[in-house]
Phi, psi and omega in degrees: 000128180278146181260003177089009179240160179273070178230154178281140179278126179289165178297157182298155179297147183290316178241097185294337181292326185259000185283143180271091183285341184292329183245029179244123180283341184273311185243005183238208187256003184281118179265143177256146181204168174078217190280153174245129181237149175240132181201183182250137178286124180247347179209135176233027185291329183272158180281128179060020181221140172234157175254121183254128180251134177232142181250138180215162181258142178236136179278132174255103188295329183298319183257358181054048181226171175257143178234138179277136174232159175220147178229149180245129183236119174286136183224145178282141177250115177294155183299333181283345179258356180287153355267148174253154179234164180296134179102347177293143173264124185233160174249127180241149181237149179284143178215188178293160178298125179263336175202193182297324184248343186264120174226018179227156179225141178285128181246343180200142171261110185274331181209131176283152181279143173267170182296323180295322178296318181295317180296320180293319182287320182273347181056035178244109176273157178292142180291153180294126182294342180285340180281143178277170179296327179293323178294321183290325182281345178080018183264059179252162178276146180228000000 
């Protein structure tokens, strides 16, 4: 079933008996409408939800310059697109409200995240291999 967008349809769910068809735009009853946004996944902490951040420019007429702004949009992840990771570039579409904060659904993963992207977004560098486990935990005598 086509959802009316120019996106590739993911493969069918593996176990159809347990699949949540109510919140799937591809194989279920969830219709998409309105705006399409492209952004980067910055959080995957919630179950079946990702936070997508998009950056855009706003004109400041007083100074005749551009200013960067960013917005974070929580979006539902259908079971056929899981798992997503931090740093992935995704396309999200507007749909009916799915919860208090979610009114968008992920419809396509346009680019997978590289290791450098993940390190930059999470700001977690790998620990120095020369340090011992005791040094990393901060459990030293003073």
